[in-house]
N, C-alpha and C positions, 0 to 999 in steps of 0.2 A: 338378473338372477338374485334371489334373496340370500341372506346369510345362511339360512338353513339348507338351501339347495347347494350353495358353495361348499358347505360342510360335508354334505353327502358325497359330492363329487371329489373333494380333496380332503378325505379324513386324515386325522393324525395317525400316522403309522411310524413306529420306531423300529430301527434296524440296528443290528450289531455292527460295530466298526469294521471297515474294510479299507485296505490300503488303496483300493481303486478310487476312493474319494480324492486322494492326493493327486492321482493321475488325471482325474476329471478336472480338478482345479487347474493343474498345470496346462492342460490343453485349452481350457476356457480362457485363461489369461493370455495365451498366445493369440486366440481369436479376438479378444477384446483389444489387445495392443494393436492388432492389424486394423480393426474397425476404428478405434479412437485416435491412434497415432500417439507419438511421444509428447506432443504439445498438450493433449488433454488427459492422457493416462500417465500420471507421474509415478505411480507405484501401486502395488497390489498387496493385499493381505487375505489369506484364507482364514475366515472367522467362523463362528458357530461351532456346533458340536461335531460336525464332520472334520474339523481341523484338529480335534483332540484325540490322539491315539487311545483306543480302548473305550471311547465314549459311545453310549447308545444315542442314536440320532435319527431325526427325520432325514431320509436320504436325499436331501436337497443341499447343494453346495452353496454356501454363502461367501460372496467375494466382496471385499471392500476396495474401492478404487479411489486413490488420491487424485483429485482434480484441482486445477488452479482456482484460487480464491474468487476470481472475477468471471468464472465460467457462466455463461447464460444457458438456461435449460434448452433452448432451441439448438444450441451448438451440439449438444449431446443427442437430442431426439432426432435431428436431421441425419446423423451418422448411423444410428442403430437400425439394423435390418428388422423386417417385420416379425421374425420369430422371437424378438424381445418385446415384451409387453410392458409399456410404461405404466407404473402404478400411480395414477394421478391423485389418489387419496393421500399419498405420502407427500406432505408439503414442506417438511423441514429439511429435506435433502432429496436427491434424485434416486429413484429405485426402478429397476426393471426385473421382470421374472422371465424365465425361459423354461420351456418344458411343460407348461400348463396347457393342456389340450381340452377340447370340448367333451372328451370322454374320460378325463382324469389326468393324473400326472404321467408324463412320459418316463421311460426308464432313467433318463438323465434330466434332472431339473436343477435350476440355479436361481438364486436371488442375488442380483447385482446392486450393491449399494454404492452410490457415488457422492463424494463430498470432500471438501478440503479438510486438511488436518485441524483447522481452527474449529471445526464442528466436533468438539470434545465428546459430546454425547454419542456420536457415531464411532469415533476412534477409540473410545473407552472399551469397546468390545475386544480390542487386542489385549488389554490388561486382564480382562476376564478369561480369555482363552489361555493366556500364558500362565495365569494362576492355577487353572485346573490342570494344565499339563504338568506343572510342578508339584501338585498336591493330590495324589491318588485317593486319599481318604475323602477329600472334598468332591472328587469325581463320583465316588460311590453315593454320596449324599445327593448330588445333583441327578444321578441316574434314578435313584429311588423317587425323587420328586417328579421327574419326568414320567415315570411309569404310573405313579398315582394320578397325575394330571391327565395322562393319555386315557386312562380308564374313565375319568370323570368328563373329559371334554373331547372325546374322540371325533365328534362332528362339529366342534366349535373351536376354530383356530384362534380366534380372539381370546376366548376363555383360557385356552391352553397357554397362550403367550402371556396373558395377564397374570396367570397363576405362577409363572416363573419370575415375574418382574421384581418382587421383593428380594428373592434369593439372589438374583443377578446383581441387583443394586448393592446388596450387602457385600458380596464377594468382590465386586468391582472396587468398591470403596476400600476394602482391605488390601486389595492388590495394588491400588494406587498409593496407599500409605506406605506400603513396603517399598515400592519402586522409588518413591520420593525420599525415603529414609536412607537408601543406599546410593543415591546420586552423589557424585563427587564434584 
């Protein structure tokens, strides 16, 4: 399938925040814990816009899973059921999606990101999330950016994501500087 066809099948749709997203996250981590077990799933974080109360978001739940440093890809793939699709083009960590169907997104969709905490680029998403939760004015700026990008890149997920990257990098850097300045 071409990028254009994928864009038409899975367009960028933004939804108002709902507390249901937290419930979906909680249920999904229970499922993932059962699938992966305590030896592979060391911890979980709800990341992305669905983790930020009041945030406009694509209604896909992003979950970050802490895995042991020496985990082999096959250890994860062998355990994951067929309804989780391994995103092979993501090579810097392990990623699965769930809820992507041949006719579009299901009512419940997930992005499962797996990596050890040493992969800072992955775990920095927690700093970004926390900063936006604590800064409502920054949330408004991010919402405005997302609306602008959704209009421009409705059928181009890569363009939409790339359009947010400079903002996310700037806020993450600020959040990490603040966190480092208050460590005891």
